[in-house]
N, C-alpha and C positions, 0 to 999 in steps of 0.2 A: 550461402547460395552464391549461384553461380554470378547473378547481375547485380550484387552487392557491392554499393560504393563507399567509400570513406571520405572521398575528397567530390569537390564539385571543379573541372577543370576552368582558369580563366586564361584566354588565348590573347596573344597579342599580333599586332601586325607582323606580315610575314613571317610568320610562325608556320612549320610546316607539320601538318597534321600527322601523325602516325596512324596505322590500319586499326590499332586499337582502341585509339580514342574515336574514331568514326563508328568502330562497329558496339561502343558500349552506346552511344547515343541511339544508333540504329537496331539495336538488341532489346532494346527495353521500352526507348518511347519516352520514359521520363525517369529520373534519377531513382533508386533504390536504395532503401537504407536498412540497416537492421533495426534500429531505434531511434528515437525524437532524440537521443542524445548526439549518435553518429550524424543524424543529421543535420544540428545544430553547429554541431563541430564542422562539418563540411562546407557547409555557406557563409561561416564566422570568419575565414580565412581573410587576409590582406587584400584590400581592394575590391571586395566581394559584396553586393549588396543585395540583398531580396528583392526582387520584382512582383509586381501584383500581377497575381495568375500564375507563379509559378508551381510547378505540379513537382509532387514526388510520393514515392509508395513505401509504408512501413512495413516491414516484415513481423515484425513482434506483434502486431494487431492486423494484418491483413487489409491496409485501408489504404485508400487514396487520399491524399490532403492536397490542398491549393493554400497559397499565400493571397492573403486578402487584402494587403496593403499595410496591415498592422498584427496580424496573427494567424497561425495557421490555423486551417478549419477543413473539416472532412466530407468528404465527396461521398464517399461509400467503403464498404458495404452497409447497404440501410436494411437488411434483412436481422441484423442483428445488433444488438445495444450494449452486449457485452463483449468488452475490447479484452479484459485478460483477469485471470485469477491467479491470485498468489496464496501459498497456505504455510504455516510454519505451527508447529507441533512439539509438544517436549512430555516428557513421563519423570522430569525430575523435580521431586517436591519442594516447593517453595513454602515456609513459614515466617510468619510475623508477630508481634507483638505491638507494632508501631501503629499511633494513633493519628499519624500521616500517611497518606499515599504512599505504598511501595509497589516494587514490581510483582507481579504474580509468575514471573519467569515466561511468560507469553508475548510477543511482539513479533510482529511482521513488517517488511517494507515494500512497497508499490511505488513505480515510477509510471503517473499517469500521463498518456499519449497526448490529451488533449488539457490545457486549463480549465475549459467547461464540464470537465466529467465530473461525475462525481463517484464516489468513493464507498461501496457497501462493506462493512466492517463487522465480523460477526465472530464471537468466540464463546468457546464452551469447555468448562473441566469440574473436573471431580473436585470438592471441598470438604474441609472438615473445620467443626467450630467445637473449640475445647472446652467452652463453659455455657450453659444453657442461660446464664441471665444476662450476657450480652449480644451484641449483635456483631457480623461481619459485613462488610460493604464491598463492592467491587463496581468499576466502572471504567470506560475507555477514554484515553488519552492520545489528543495527534502528537507524536512525539514521544519523549520518554515521560514518566511521571512527575516530568518538572516543566512538561509543557502543556499544552490545552486540555483543560479537563473538558469530555464531549457531554458527560454529567453534571448533576448538581455537583457543588463545588464542596458541599458537605456531607450529603446523602448519597452522592454516586447514582448510579443506574439500578441497583438491584443490594437487596442485603438480605442474611441468612440467618435465623433465630429459632433456637427451640427452646424447650420449659426444662427437656433434660439435656444431659451433655455426656458425652458428645455428641455432636450433628453432624451425619453424613448425608451429604447431597450433589446436587449440580447446579452450577449456574450457567445461564447464557445471557449475554446482552447482545445488540446488534445496534447499529446507528448507521444511518445515511450523511456521509459529510463532503463537503465542498471544498478543497483545500485551495483551486485557483492556480495551482502552479503544474508545472512539468517534471520537476524537481523529484527526487527519490524522498518517498515520505513514509515516516514510520509511525505506526499503531500500537499502543501496548495496552494491556489488559492490567490495571492497578487495583490493589487490595489495601485496606485498614480494618482495624479494629476500633469499636469505640469506646474501649477500656482495655487499659493496657494488663488488665488482669485476663484478659483472652490473648487465644493464641489462634491466627486462622492459618489454614495450610490450604495449599492449589497443590494441584495435580494429585490428590490423595484424598480419596474415598471408600478406603477400605477398613475393615473392624482390626485388620492388623497393624494398620497406621503407616502401611507402605505403599506405595503402586498408585494410577490413575494417570491418564492420559487426558492431557489438553490441546486445544488445538483453535489459533484463529486464523481466520480469511479475510484478505482483502478484495474487491470485487470492483474493475473499473466499470462504469457505467457511461457509454457516450454520452453526450447531449443531442 
């Protein structure tokens, strides 16, 4: 965008200002940044300190923010709470006989606009259970499967089971998270079996044993 800035100038005594420097201020009224990352980098230079009441505009989420002396807060727009939606998909079948959580092959990364935002995470994929005697379990993690399990540590969020084998079906899970950060945050759909004699398949729900699409969505909801 024409008004996007990557730096916030700091002028010194007796410095001659250029027309471009004057026009940047006159043309926008407030600094315009592509994302909160470029905003923080611009205000983080040498001898630069954020002042209470500083304004900025973020293009990625189309919001105006002000600095309250401790953190950035949002002025508007107030008509919409949805700042951004990120999706990742996969058609690659992932299989496992592990009794510990492993990745299903579905993960999405989102960078929250505000630390006060909540993140709605939704995952959906076709699944197959090889043995009708056992259960396959799915859950969401903040980070990788080595990160924070957002479901039950043992039983996850949902399990699939059938008295006949193989079982074909669909798994859908969702969770509202409060990561309290403006750093890039990854969410992963994890899976495991309760007995290694069983095999769980993700992105696979066809009788032929191949095919299926999975998706995972992260949606930032402003506070």
